[in-house]
C-alpha positions in Angstrom: 139.0 104.6 114.7 139.6 105.0 118.4 137.2 103.7 121.0 136.3 107.2 122.0 135.5 108.2 118.4 133.4 105.1 117.9 131.4 105.8 121.1 130.9 109.5 120.0 129.7 108.4 116.5 127.3 105.9 118.0 125.9 108.4 120.4 125.3 110.9 117.6 123.5 108.3 115.5 121.3 107.3 118.5 120.4 110.9 119.4 118.6 111.2 116.0 116.4 108.2 116.8 114.2 110.0 119.4 113.4 112.9 117.2 109.9 113.3 115.7 109.6 112.0 112.1 108.9 114.7 109.5 105.9 112.8 108.2 104.3 113.1 111.7 104.6 116.9 111.7 101.1 118.2 111.2 100.6 120.4 108.2 104.1 119.9 106.7 104.1 119.8 102.9 105.9 116.9 101.4 108.1 118.4 98.7 107.6 116.6 95.4 104.5 114.8 96.6 103.6 111.4 95.2 101.5 110.3 92.3 98.1 109.1 93.3 97.2 105.6 94.2 96.1 102.7 92.0 93.1 100.7 93.1 91.4 97.7 91.6 87.6 98.0 91.2 87.0 94.6 89.7 89.1 92.0 88.0 89.0 94.1 84.8 88.7 97.7 85.9 91.2 99.8 87.8 91.5 103.5 88.7 95.1 104.7 88.4 97.1 107.7 89.6 94.1 109.4 91.2 95.0 113.0 92.2 93.7 116.6 92.4 95.4 119.2 90.4 97.9 121.4 92.3 96.0 124.6 93.3 97.1 127.7 91.4 97.8 129.7 94.7 99.0 126.6 96.6 95.9 126.0 98.6 92.3 124.9 97.8 90.1 127.0 100.2 86.8 125.7 101.6 84.1 126.2 98.9 86.5 126.0 95.9 86.3 123.4 93.1 89.2 121.0 92.3 90.0 119.2 89.0 90.4 115.5 89.5 92.8 113.5 87.3 93.0 109.8 86.9 93.4 107.0 84.5 90.8 104.2 84.2 92.0 100.9 82.8 89.6 98.3 81.5 91.3 95.1 80.5 88.1 93.2 80.1 86.0 92.4 77.0 82.9 94.4 78.2 82.7 98.2 78.3 81.8 100.0 81.5 80.7 103.4 82.5 81.8 105.6 85.4 78.4 106.7 86.7 79.1 108.5 90.0 81.8 110.1 92.0 81.1 110.9 95.6 82.9 111.8 98.9 82.4 113.3 102.3 84.6 116.4 101.6 82.9 117.8 98.5 79.3 118.5 97.4 79.2 117.0 93.9 81.3 115.9 91.0 80.6 117.2 87.5 81.8 116.8 83.9 81.3 119.7 81.4 78.7 117.5 79.6 76.7 116.7 82.7 74.8 120.0 82.5 75.5 121.2 86.0 74.4 118.3 88.1 73.0 115.8 85.6 74.1 112.1 85.8 77.8 111.5 85.4 78.5 109.4 82.4 82.2 108.6 81.4 82.4 105.6 79.1 85.2 103.1 79.6 85.6 101.0 76.5 86.6 97.4 76.7 90.4 96.7 76.5 91.2 100.4 76.7 92.2 103.2 79.0 90.5 106.5 79.7 92.5 109.5 80.9 90.3 111.8 82.9 91.7 115.4 83.0 94.3 114.7 80.2 94.3 116.7 77.0 91.5 115.4 74.8 90.0 113.3 77.6 87.0 113.8 79.8 87.1 116.4 82.6 85.9 115.9 86.1 85.6 118.6 88.8 84.9 118.1 92.5 82.5 120.9 93.4 82.5 122.9 96.7 85.2 121.4 98.8 84.2 121.5 102.5 87.7 122.0 103.8 91.0 123.5 102.7 93.6 121.3 101.1 97.2 121.8 100.0 99.9 119.7 98.3 100.2 116.1 99.6 96.9 116.2 101.6 94.1 114.0 100.4 90.4 113.3 100.6 88.5 110.1 100.0 86.7 109.8 96.7 84.4 107.0 95.8 84.1 105.9 92.1 81.0 104.0 91.1 81.0 102.0 87.8 77.9 100.6 86.1 79.3 97.0 85.9 82.5 96.9 88.0 81.0 98.4 91.2 82.6 100.9 93.5 86.0 101.7 95.1 87.1 104.4 97.4 90.5 106.0 96.9 92.4 108.8 98.8 92.9 111.5 96.1 96.0 113.4 96.9 96.6 117.0 95.9 99.4 117.0 93.4 102.7 118.6 94.1 103.5 121.9 92.3 105.0 121.2 88.9 108.5 122.5 88.7 110.4 123.4 85.5 113.3 121.0 85.0 116.6 122.4 86.0 119.7 122.4 83.8 122.1 119.7 84.4 125.3 120.7 86.1 128.5 120.6 84.1 130.7 117.5 84.8 133.6 118.2 87.1 137.0 117.7 85.7 139.4 115.7 87.6 143.0 116.9 87.8 145.5 114.4 86.4 
């Protein structure tokens, strides 16, 4: 490579360093998103993959409800109970069995996992969001357990699920 070509290539690389990073662009959606965070509540209890379902129309508007999904892992020898879910960006959290505002009560057996929002698992809905949200935006959610205590996690809105694409046929090389 000639000296002039090397200088040109170096200048091209350096010119990209001053541009604004995409993550800093307000309102930009991160394609694909990320699965929610894992957070330890106590030595035995963790909340895992905390996220809000992707909204049907792409945006949760102010006043809408959002389904919350997470796993709760209890590796201890004592059962626990998720007794409250709160946050500054929604009015309430309910499960279908909570009778529209009764006490939250999701049992977490000892040495077991509970999958909230999964088929056959308990459901949990955040009621009356006080701001709009779209994919890859998050709100703080505080989980309170009877024994383990509480932890606050940023619950991210899940990315839109996409149907898997067909694999491309392998290219043939010419002999």
